[in-house]
VEXTOR-936817 format. One record per residue (C-alpha): x, y, z. Coordinates in steps of 0.05 Angstrom, whole numbers, plus 32768, in hexadecimal, padded with zeros to 4 digits. Layout:
N
XYZ;...
# end
This chain:
989
85847FBD81D3;85727FDC8196;8537800181B5;856F802181EB;85A2803481B5;8573805E8194;855D808981CB;857480CD81BF;85B280E781E2;85A381158224;85B981588231;8608815A8241;861B81108223;863880FA81EA;862C80B981CA;8665809281E9;864E80A6822C;860D808A821B;8622804581FB;8647803F823E;86108048826C;85E8801B8244;86157FEB824D;86167FF48296;85CD7FF0829F;85C37FB2826D;85F27F8D82A1;85C47FA382DA;85867F8782B7;85A67F4482B1;85C67F4182F2;85877F278316;85747EF082D9;859B7ECB82A9;85757ED98270;85387F0B8280;85407F568291;85217F7782CE;84D97F9A82B4;84D27FCE82E6;85127FF182D1;84EF7FF48282;84A88007828B;8497800C8241;84A37FBD823F;84607FB18269;841A7FD08275;83E57FD082AF;83A57FAF82AF;836F7F9F82DD;83537F6282F3;830B7F4F82E7;82E27F648321;82CC7F38835F;82867F2E837D;82977F6C83A4;82AC7F988373;82F27F978379;83327F8B834E;837D7F938349;83AD7FB08322;83E07F848301;841E7F8E82DA;84177F678293;84557F6A8264;844F7F708221;846F7F2F8206;846B7EFE823A;84AD7EE18256;84D37F1F823D;84E47F3A8285;84E27F3282CA;84D37F58830F;848B7F7582FC;846C7F9C8331;84447F808365;83F77F7F8362;83D97FB68383;83867FC88397;83667FE3835B;833980148352;82ED80038364;82CA7FE18322;829D801B8322;82D5804F831F;82D6807882DC;82F680B382C1;82CD80EE82A3;82D080FD8256;830E811B8240;833180F68276;835680B3827B;836B808A82B0;83B9808782BE;83C3803D82DC;840C804F82F6;83EB807E8330;83A180688325;838780A78317;836580D382DE;838B810482B4;836E812B827B;8386811E8235;83B8813E8212;83B1817281D4;83A381518193;837C811881BE;833D810381D6;831B80D48203;82CA80C28218;82E180AF8260;82C2806A825E;82B28065821B;82C6805F81D2;82B4807E8194;82BB806C814D;82BF809F8118;82F2808480EA;82D7805E80B5;830B80508080;82FF80018093;82D57FE280C4;82F57FEC8108;83077FB0812D;82D17F8E8151;82A07FA1811F;82817F6F80E6;82517F7880B4;822B7F3B8094;81FA7F398062;81BB7F02805B;817B7EF4803D;81457EEC806E;81157ED18031;80FC7E93804F;80F37E75800B;812C7E428001;81227E357FB2;813A7E797FB0;818B7E687FAD;81A67EA07F83;81907ED57FAB;81B57EBE7FE7;81F57EC67FC0;81E37F067FA8;81E07F1E7FF0;82307F0C7FFD;82437F537FEC;82047F7A8005;822B7F918042;82357FD7806F;82717FF5804B;82A080278070;82A2806A8046;82D8808F8070;82B180B98099;8271808E80A3;825E80438092;8224803A8058;81F280098056;81DE7FE08020;81A17FF17FF0;81847FAC7FD9;81527F757FF0;818A7F558020;81977F638066;81D77F88807C;81E37F7D80CC;821D7FA880E6;82327F8B812B;82597F9D8163;825F7F7D81A4;827A7FA081E5;82837F92822E;82667FC8825E;82837FCC82A4;824C7FF482BA;820B800E8297;8219803C825A;81FC80578213;8204804F81D0;81FC808781A4;820D80908157;81F680C4811D;81D280A680E4;81B480C280A1;81748099808F;815680C1804F;812C80858030;80F3805C804A;80FC802C8018;8137800F804B;81237FEB8089;8155800A80BD;814E7FEB8101;81887FF4813D;81827FBF817E;81AC7FA581B5;81A57F5D81CD;81C67F4C8218;81E47F158232;81A57EEA8232;819E7EFF81E8;81687F2981F8;81557F6981C5;814E7FB081DF;81087FCA81E8;80E17FC7819F;80D3801A81AB;811A802C819A;812A7FFD8162;810980148122;812D8056810D;810B809080EF;811680B180B1;814080F280B7;813681348097;8166816480A7;81A4814780A5;81C8811B80DF;819C8104810C;81B380E6815A;81A180A48176;81AF809481BC;819B804781E2;81AC80358227;81DA7FFE8233;81E07FCA826B;82117FB78290;823A7F708273;823A7F59822A;82137F8081F7;82127F7481AD;81FD7FAF8183;81D57FA1813B;81CC7FD5810B;81A57FBA80D7;817D7FCC808E;815D7FA58050;81417FCA8019;81047FB67FF3;80F97FED7FC1;80D47FCC7F8B;80DE7FFF7F5E;811B800E7F2B;813580467F5B;816E80307F8B;815E804A7FCF;819280757FF3;81B8804F8026;81B3805E8071;81F8807E808A;8215807580CD;824A809980F8;827080B18131;82548072815C;826A807981A8;8261804D81E4;8264805C822C;826480298265;82A58003824E;82E07FF28278;830C802D8287;83368052825A;837980598264;838F807E8229;837480B68204;836A80A881B4;838980DA8187;8363810B815C;835880EC8115;836F811180DA;834C814E80C8;833E8156810F;835C817B8150;835F818E8196;837081C781A9;836F81BB81F4;837E81838229;8342815E8242;831C81598203;82DF812B81F8;82DD813681B4;830C814E8176;82F6818D814A;82F1818E80FE;832381B480D5;830481EE80B2;830681F48066;834282008046;836881E48080;838781A48093;839C817480C9;83C1813680D5;83B88102810E;83B5811D8155;83B781628141;83B28196816D;83A281CD8138;839781CF80F4;83C881EA80BA;83AF821A8083;83A982048038;83DD8226800D;83BE825D7FE3;83BE822B7FA3;839E81F57FC5;835E81EE7FEF;833481BB801B;82F081A88037;82E181AE8076;82FF8175809C;833681648075;837B81408079;839C81628040;839581998012;838781907FC6;83A081C37F8B;837081F77F75;835F81E97F32;8351821E7EFF;8312824A7EFF;82DC82397EC6;8296824E7EBA;827F82207EE7;829A82397F20;8270827E7F20;8222828E7F1C;81FE82CA7F17;81C982E87F3E;819E832D7F44;81AE83627F78;8174837A7F9D;814F83BA7F85;817383F97F98;815B84387FB2;815484507F65;812784117F51;816983F17F30;818083AB7F36;81C3838F7F14;81D783487EF9;820F83357F17;824082F97F1F;825A82D67F5D;828B82947F69;826D82627F89;827C82507FCB;82A182347FE8;82DA824A7FAD;8302820C7FA1;8321822B7F59;8361825E7F49;835782947F21;83A8829F7F17;83B2825F7EEC;83C182717EA8;837C824F7E87;834C826A7EC3;830F828C7EB1;82FE82CA7ED8;82CB82E57EFA;8297830E7EC2;828983587ED9;824583687EEB;821883877EBB;81FD83C07EB7;81C083D97EDF;817D83CE7EC8;813883E67EE3;811B83B07F1B;80DC83867F06;809D83987F21;808C83747F69;806B83317F6D;801F83357F6B;800383507FAE;804083807FBC;804C83C67FAE;808D83E77FA3;80A4841B7FE9;80CA84567FE2;810884347FE2;80F984067FA7;80EE83C87FD9;80AB839D7FD1;807B83998007;803983778014;7FF5839D8003;7FC983AB803F;7F9083818055;7F55838B8023;7F7C839B7FE6;7FA083767FA4;7FD883907F76;7FF483777F38;803883867F54;803683CB7F50;800683F87F79;7FD083DC7FB2;7F7D83DE7F9D;7F5083D27FCD;7F1A839F7FC0;7ED883AE7FAA;7E9483A57FD3;7E8083607FD1;7EC483477FC7;7F0383347FEC;7F4A832D7FDE;7F6082E67FC4;7F9582D67FF7;7FD282B77FE4;801D82B67FCB;802A82BF7F7E;807682C57F6F;808B82D17F24;80C683057F32;810582EF7F56;8137832C7F6C;813283187FB0;812582DB7FD6;80DD82E37FF0;80D682E7803E;80B182A4804A;80EC8281801B;813182618031;816A8240800B;81A282148022;81CC81DA8008;81D181928021;820F816B8019;820881347FE9;8243810E800E;82358119805B;81F581348059;82018170807F;81E781B58070;821381EB8059;821282338066;8206824E8018;81CE82577FEC;81B082217FC5;8187824B7F93;819482917F78;816482C37F5B;816C82D87F15;812A83107F0E;80F782E07EDE;810D829E7F08;813482817F3C;816682467F2E;819182167F4E;81D682307F68;821B82147F5B;822381F07F9B;826281D27FBA;825E81907F93;823581767F5D;821281417F8A;81F981767FBC;81B081847FC5;819681CC7FB3;816081DC7FE0;812E820A7FE1;80F782118018;80B6823B801F;8089823C8057;8041824A8065;8027825C80A3;7FDC823A8092;7F9D82448061;7F5E825F8060;7F3282458025;7EF1826D800F;7EC48232801F;7EC782028066;7EE581C98052;7EC9818F8085;7EFC81578099;7ED281248080;7EC7813B803E;7EE481157FFF;7EFE81537FDF;7F2B81778012;7F4E81A47FF3;7F5B81E88018;7F8E82067FE4;7FC381F37FAF;800082037F9B;801B820A7F52;805A82147F3D;807D821A7EF6;80C581F67EED;80F681E67EB9;813781BE7EC2;817381B97E95;81A581767E9F;81D8815C7E7A;81DA811D7EB0;81A880F87EDB;818F81347EFE;815481307F37;812281677F4A;80FE81567F86;80BA81797FA0;80B1816C7FEB;80758182801A;80758185806D;803D81888098;805081B480D6;809481A880D8;8096816080D1;80C38138809D;80BD814E8055;809C8119802A;80AA81157FE0;8070811E7FB3;8089811E7F74;80CB81197F4F;80ED81297F0B;8124810D7EED;8154812C7EB3;814481687E87;80F8817D7E90;80D781AF7E63;80B381EE7E7B;807681D97E9E;804A81DB7ED6;803A81B27F12;7FFB81BB7F40;7FFD819C7F8C;7FB9819D7FB1;7FBC81AB7FF8;7F8681878026;7F9F8198806E;7F9B81DF808F;7FDE81DC80B4;802581FE80AE;804581E3806E;808181E18050;809B81D8800B;80E181CB7FF2;80F981BE7FB1;813F81947FB1;816681967F71;81A3815C7F6D;81CC815E7F2C;81EB811E7F34;81EC80E67F6F;823180D97F64;826981087F81;82AD811C7F5E;82D881527F6C;82D3818E7F4E;829381B17F2B;828181947EEF;8233819C7EE0;822081DB7F02;820781F07EBC;81CD81B77ECF;819B81E97EF0;815281E17F05;812A82207F00;80E682407F20;80C282727EFD;8086827A7F29;8068825C7F65;801D82717F76;7FFA82507FBC;7FAC825D7FC4;7F8882708008;7FBF82868032;7FBD82A38073;7FD682E4807B;7FE982DE802A;7FE683137FF5;7FB5831B7FBD;7FBB83277F73;7F73832F7F6A;7F2B83327F90;7EFA82FB7F8F;7EAA82FA7F94;7E9982EA7FD8;7E5782D78007;7E3983158025;7E1C83248064;7DE5834F807A;7E1683888087;7E3C83808049;7E7C83608061;7E94831B8045;7E9082DB8061;7E8B82948053;7E55826B802F;7E38822F805C;7E5281EF803F;7E3481D77FFE;7E28821F7FE8;7E33824B7FAC;7E4782927FA8;7E1C82B27F76;7E4382E37F47;7E1083157F44;7DFA831A7F8C;7E2782FC7FAD;7DF282D17FD3;7DFF82877FEA;7DD682557FC3;7DD882087FD4;7DE781DC7FA0;7DB981B37F79;7DA981687F8D;7DDD813E7F74;7E12816A7F65;7E52817F7F93;7E7781C47F9C;7EB981D47F79;7EE281EA7FBA;7F1382177FA3;7EE7823D7F6E;7EA4823E7F8C;7E7E82757F5D;7E4382687F35;7E1582307F2E;7E4A82137EFD;7E7082067F43;7E4881CC7F51;7E5B818E7F28;7E28815D7F17;7E3B811D7F36;7E4C80DF7F0B;7E14809D7EFB;7E04807A7F38;7E1580B07F70;7DFE80E77F93;7E12811E7FBF;7E178122800B;7DF1815A8027;7E1F8189802A;7E3281837FE4;7E8181747FEE;7E8481327FCA;7E5F80FE7F9E;7E5D80B77FBC;7E3580767FAB;7E0C805E7FE4;7E1B80137FD8;7DDD800D7FAF;7DCF800B7F60;7D9680097F34;7D977FEE7EE7;7D5F7FF07EB7;7D667FB37E88;7D387F867E55;7CFC7FA87E72;7D0F7FA37EBA;7D2F7FC97EF7;7D757FA37F14;7D7B7FBC7F56;7DC07FAD7F7F;7DD57FBB7FC6;7E227FB47FD2;7E1F7FCA8016;7E437F888028;7E7E7FA4800B;7E807FEA8021;7EB57FDA8059;7EFD7FCF8049;7F137F938028;7F5F7F7F801B;7F817F517FF0;7FC77F417FCE;7FDC7F387F89;800B7F027F7E;80517EFC7F8F;80847F227F6F;80D27F1D7F7A;81067F567F7A;81487F457F52;81677F2E7F8F;812D7EF97F9F;81047F227FD6;80BC7F187FCF;808B7F487FD6;803D7F507FC6;80147F8A7FAA;7FE07F947FDC;7FA57FB67FD0;7F687FD18000;7F237FDA7FE4;7EEC80078001;7EB880027FCF;7E8280337FDE;7EA280498027;7E71806A8057;7E48809D8035;7E8B80BC8017;7EB580A58053;7EEF8077802F;7EFF80428061;7F3B801F803B;7F7D802A8057;7FC980238046;7FFC802D806F;805380378075;8071801E80B1;80B380168096;80C8805080C5;809E803C8102;80957FF78103;80957FFC8151;804C7FFE814B;80247FC18161;7FF77FA38132;7FB37FBE813E;7FCB80058153;7FCC8045812D;8001807B8127;8021806480E9;8056809780CF;802980948091;7FE7807F8080;7FBE8088803E;7F718084803F;7F4C807C8000;7F17804F7FDD;7F4D80267FC1;7F96802E7FD1;7FD780017FCA;80137FF37FF0;80527FC67FEB;804F7F8D801E;80877F5F8034;80727F26805B;808B7F20809F;80AA7ED68093;80D37EF5805E;80F47F308081;80F27F0E80C5;80D17F4180EB;80977F3A811B;806C7F6080EC;80607F6C809F;80887FA9807B;804F7FD1805A;806C800D802B;8064803A7FFA;801D80488002;7FEF80677FC7;7FAD80807FC1;7F8A80637F7D;7F42807D7F89;7F3380C27FAD;7EF780C87F93;7EBB80A47F76;7EAE80B87F29;7E6F808D7F1B;7E4F80477F1D;7E37802A7EDD;7E397FF27EB0;7E5C80147E75;7EA680087E73;7EB780507E60;7EAE808A7E94;7EC980D07E91;7F0480B37E6C;7F19807C7E99;7F1280387E71;7F087FF27E8A;7F087FC47E4C;7EE27F7E7E59;7F1F7F5F7E3D;7F3C7F667E7E;7F1A7F317E9A;7EFB7EEF7E83;7EAE7EF97E71;7E7B7EF97EAD;7E357EE47EAC;7E0E7EE47E69;7DD87F167E6D;7DEE7F327EA9;7E227F6D7EA1;7E587F807ED3;7E477FBD7EFF;7E8D7FE97EFD;7E9E801F7F2E;7ED080567F16;7EFB807D7F42;7F3280B37F39;7F6D80C47F68;7F8281077F79;7FCC80FB7F70;7FE9810D7F2D;803080F27F19;805680FF7EE0;804180C17EB5;7FF280CB7ECD;7FE781127EC5;7F9981067ECE;7FAB80E07F13;7F9F80957F1F;7F6380737F0E;7F3B80377F26;7F05800B7F05;7EE47FD37F36;7EB77F9F7F0B;7E7F7F837F3A;7E747F437F1A;7E377F147F36;7E4D7ED27F4D;7E1F7EB17F79;7E4F7E777F95;7E7A7EAE7FB2;7E5B7EBE7FEB;7E757EF8801E;7EAA7F2A8005;7EB57EF27FC9;7EF67EFA7FA2;7F287F327F89;7F517F2E7F4F;7F7D7F567F22;7F807F4E7ECD;7FAD7F0C7EBD;7FD37F3B7E8B;7FD97F6E7EBE;7FF17F497F04;7FFD7F937F27;7FB47FA37F1B;7FC57FD87EE8;7FE47FCD7E9A;7FFA801A7E95;800C80317ED7;7FD480607EDC;7F8E80427EDC;7F8080047F0C;7F517FC57EFA;7F2D7F967F2E;7EFD7F627F2A;7ECF7F527F64;7EAA7F127F58;7E777F097F93;7E2E7EF57FA2;7E217F427FC2;7E327F5C7F78;7DF57F337F60;7DAC7F5E7F5C;7D7A7F587F8B;7D487F1C7F83;7D087F337F68;7CC87F097F4F;7CE97F087F0E;7D207EDD7F29;7CED7E9E7F3D;7CBD7E797F15;7C7C7E4C7F3B;7C737DFA7F38;7C317DDF7F45;7C2E7D987F64;7BF67D697F4D;7BC27D5C7F7D;7BD57D207FAB;7BA77D097FE5;7B7F7D457FDC;7BB57D7D7FE1;7BDE7DA87FB0;7C247DCB7FB9;7C3B7E057F99;7C7E7E127F99;7CB27E4C7F86;7CF87E3B7F6A;7D327E707F55;7D397E797F10;7D7A7E507EF6;7DAE7E6D7EF6;7DA07E937F2C;7DC07ED67F28;7DA17EFD7F5D;7DB17F077FA7;7D8D7F1F7FE6;7D4D7F4C7FCE;7D067F247FDF;7D0C7EE17FF1;7CEF7EAA7FD2;7CA67E9C7FE5;7C957E678012;7C727E247FF5;7C2A7E287FF6;7BFB7DEF8000;7BB27DED7FF0;7B797DB77FF5;7B637D987FAC;7B2F7D5C7F97;7B4D7D1A7F73;7B387D027F2F;7B0C7CC97F48;7ADD7CFA7F6C;7AD77D1D7F3B;7ACA7CE57F0B;7A907CD07F3B;7A6F7D137F3A;7A6D7D147EF2;7A4F7CCC7EE6;7A1E7CE07F1D;7A077D217EFB;7A0A7CF67EB8;79D67CC97ED4;79AC7CFE7EE7;79A97D247EAF;799A7CE17E83;795D7CD97EB1;79477D1E7EAE;79497D1B7E62;791B7CDF7E62;78EC7CFC7E8C;78E67D3C7E63;78E17D127E21;78A67CE57E3F;78887D2F7E5C;78887D497E14;78757D137DF5;78327D0F7E1A;78267D597E12;78337D4A7DCA;77FA7D157DC2;77CC7D437DE8;77D77D7F7DBB;77C97D497D85;778C7D397D9A;77707D7C7DA0;77817D8E7D64;77627D557D3F;77247D707D68;772E7DAC7D4B;77337D9A7D05;76F27D767D14;76CA7DA47D29;76DD7DD47CF3;76C97DA67CC2;76897DA17CDA;76787DEE7CDC;768E7DF37C90;76527DB87C76;76247DD77CA2;760C7D947CB1;76077D7D7CF3;763D7D517D0E;762F7D0B7D11;76237CF57D5A;765A7CCD7D74;76597C9D7DAC;76A37CA67DBA;76A57CF07DCA;76757D057DFC;766C7D417E2A;76A57D467E52;76DD7D167E32;77137D4A7E3D;770F7D447E7B;770E7CF77E75;77417CFE7E45;77727D277E75;77617CEF7EA9;777F7CBC7E7C;77C17CE17E6C;77C47CFA7EB8;77B67CC07EDC;77E87C9D7F01;77E07C5C7EDD;78127C297ED3;78287C277E8F;78057BEC7E84;77C67C067E9E;77D07C487E6C;77D57C197E2D;77977BF57E42;776E7C347E49;77857C4D7E0D;77757C0E7DE3;77327C117E07;77277C537DEB;773E7C507DA5;77117C127D9D;76D57C327DB8;76E07C697D84;76DE7C3C7D51;76A47C177D6A;76747C567D6F;768D7C757D2C;767B7C2A7D0A;
# end
């Protein structure tokens, strides 16, 4: 009754007439029933619905009261449209006559779909939960810390978490027919794993190819996935794993649209800040700046002059008084007279008011001054514009001069005067709120430098981008060389900040995603930065400056600026030249390129090969000094493009030469340090990949970033980011921790791009690896140390990162052995710049030689003697010459030699006896003859005749001989001798 009494009076009726009519109608309503009115008289008390589709695809339309039992007399059910029937976008199904009708102005529909574009709170049907997939149940506190790590609605979009918890946004929907789900997203930071997948009635996920989301580069990107008929559960899941102190940027999602749902029986009103000016709209348009609209609007209302609004606003805000932070200065382009003018401009969009009492007014433009010279390589035309010098010439910014014979222009870009923005540069502003690009300049020229403009908000990104088509280095650069430098970019910058501002320098290749290579926080004095370009492709260089990451109304920090004073890019194709350099001459006198490994003689322009064991400095190949000697223990390749170690090393020590062979360690070897944990309890590892000496200078160790492309199966390439080096590092989160099918590998960094040298000294090229980092090794055998440097130069590591690998002999650790890091530096580095590793393996032992074994000779047993060769203990060698085989020889025992000695002694005694007897006999003969001679001599002297003797007769000598030489027995000889003596005595008598 209250609803009826509130109805307005129709034309020609009065209030009393209406009350009488109501009484009559009310009586009619209850005439058919004692208590309930007739519903068919008031269609606002019921609505139509379809029954579930049967097996034939048919259904019925039935009337359902809003409140059960409120009224009777509902319309009878009738045959409904086919289950496959649907209306187009911008239409709705009028259930009364079951036909499609267009949406009215100020409303929209997706036909058979729904859209979620308002995120003041989670829409009905959505759920957000946070979990920790850490498998270690001992980390109980981390589970409690994840209760607030959910998706957060922030008006126009919903934002993900930024910690190590896993936050899941879910929505369940039942589709009457096959459909799609689409949404827009911002995914700027690869430190977050972002996946979207769908599960059907059987809880089977969608194909893996569309599951892992790619990081975004320029604003919002769309993603579409087909859905099957039936129940579908949609999942948006994020997990951050940044192990550094910097908090990653969240993932943002908006405008979620789902098609294939049940019929749409009504159109949705446009949300505040949008409008639909025509009927049959499938979406609502945003109100432009300085206008607003309420919900269901057909047009936008202009703000009052003293108020303003941003695009898509539901109301207008009062304009604050203008301050000096609402305008900026810039230089005009040179006019025909060669003059420029410093002038001031309001920052766009202008949100302040000049009419308020305390407002600042725009300062007047200053007087005109003479334009600075053109940038090097350009010259001024008659209209005072700067044009590039023709081919074969150079300039310092005034007139063009032809290069002399034997020289060529050093093509590149050198910008140090900023009157106008160069043709190959563009600037814009990226909103820090919704990440959309705005049609305004982010950087402004100021004569001596270019600086960041005010922007629309303090958290906007001021973007400056320069595109270079390609490069032509003076020397050929091989793909497999260690130093792949084709060019370099150097810029001088300065930041002045009162809050925590950030300046990003990013590099893109062939229009692909820009990768941040360096970031500066806070105020930085005027300084230079150089980036080495190693790929000959179309490159884009981007500078992005953000004053603060927090959004506040108005501009407070526009005085915080970043300035670029100069930018210099070398070896640019179709560039300009500020000087001419020597070139290699052909016989015709024209310039050519030297063969790889050759330098250019400054006097003659001829090409000369570098000396052995030197490599050529690629960016300045002039004179013999361009050939740089290789470090100790290394040699150059054939084209003198790099120095490398061939997995061999020699060391003179204690009068002998130790030879090492590390070939078994040439291939990549990986190991991980001990586990680390974030504040939320997420476990991760520092994963290192090491290729000690590579393959003739070709680095073999790889580290990958598979966060934004985890769809790649294990063992296959095509990762979004891959680092190849001698030593590299990445952050590894195990698969059992994240709950994924594969491990999460992120933030790959090269630690060793070139070999500095191999030595036993602890310092080389200002790289020091103290022995105190590791426990002492073998006594008398020092570690062999490989020293490396990385090409990546960071703020904290001005000389780049360095690596020292100690190779220590350990015969007990065969194969690849064991790798370790210093106990005091579990991350491998103590200062963040120099990394230290200890590699203990038998392969690190010197090659075995004859010095490393000694000989053992056994006793003679059974006529056999054995000679055995045994390694010296402790054995500190590996490989080399093998241990000689045991030798067996025939020998004589002690008994044999004793018999031989006795026999020889006996023979010697017999011989001595015989000789004694012989000489005794001879002595007797001589004595007899002597006596005879004496007797004869005495007779002559007295001249008396000798007395006749009967004992001595003529021929006695013969008889005497017979006495002594006859072979009589000893008894016979004595008998004969006695007879002779007796006869002699008788004769004398």
